[in-house]
C-alpha angles and dihedrals in degrees: 000000000000122000088247092053094046090049094050091048093053091052091049094051097044095046098043120124122262122282114293133177112306092238095050112122112253132202136168117247121203122187117187113261103254095161135026113299095259094052092042091053094044090048096050105032097077092042092052092049091050094048091047092052097044097043099040086228115115114232118191115200109232116187128172126210092260136020089254090055090049092051090048088063088059093047092050091047095244092133135042103193125050145168103217151118094210097095104071102086115111094254095046095048085066089066089077104237117159130209115230103162149352140202112278098245140127113271113276126232131211108243137186107212141182129187112282091247095050117121090223112108105164139035091246090067091063093068111130092009133115115259116189126215133182094246144309092275095054101112099187100031098040116015097042095041096043090048088058092052089050092049090050091047092236107151112211138170106250119221125182118208102183099245139015096263091053091048090053090049089057092046096054093042089059096244088119131032096213141001136221107230153170113247094224092054091045089060093044092052093046089056097042098042103028092238130142129215137194114218112222096179135005129191134220114280126281125191115254121266118300132240102228140182128203121238090247092073115092113247092241091057093047089051094049092050091044093052091050093051094042094045096051095094092053095048119079093221092047093048091054089053091049094047091054091048091051091051093050093059095033093244108167094205114060111254116245137159125240133184117276138172137203093266089064088070099054090118089065091053092047089054091057092048091064101025122120109267093248090059100048 
């Protein structure tokens, strides 16, 4: 077994939900790593436990070391539920995943950022410099931002950090001159780490990541899981879990999940229609 496989297995086992009936249906759930691994696990663990208990469908949290590793679990059919925006390219749409919800948050924007005290004031000034991104699968923070650099003919050295927190660490340590980022995570990081950014460029809005289910999951199980996610904000126990998750990432508005459908992600599909070939 490879090191990557052993690592992923250990995370899945350690973070799985409490014991349920032996005959309860069980599926792996992979949310994209938006934060470092510890914060990602701490954010999702209580939510997964709640949804498993309320739905009667066991969800096991399966996180890779990086966002690209976590997405690879989806692509290799190791998971059947996900929280992601990595499945809207023309090829991946063919896999048959369906949107059933999203986080109730303002739309996010792709941003290219520098520290607030940086002398850099324009994208052109990044030419020849290192720009850090979470990973090659990060649609908002990498594909949309790097596409803009390509359109503006600003050549940069691309570095991948593994997740957004790690990218910001490289930025503020001086290892990179700028970072491709997600506006929501920029704001969270400013609040958590008392850092300040300057935004050099910002995209049009995209809806927040989608809760999705594969076409291998029976409709009744998808419906049960969806009802549990979408009902959290109306249930006192669920609200408590969501309030703790919001506090963890310094989100001023309490996290909750609302219904969504594939049409809500048309902006992602439009991006792929015009994206440079190497980013599709």
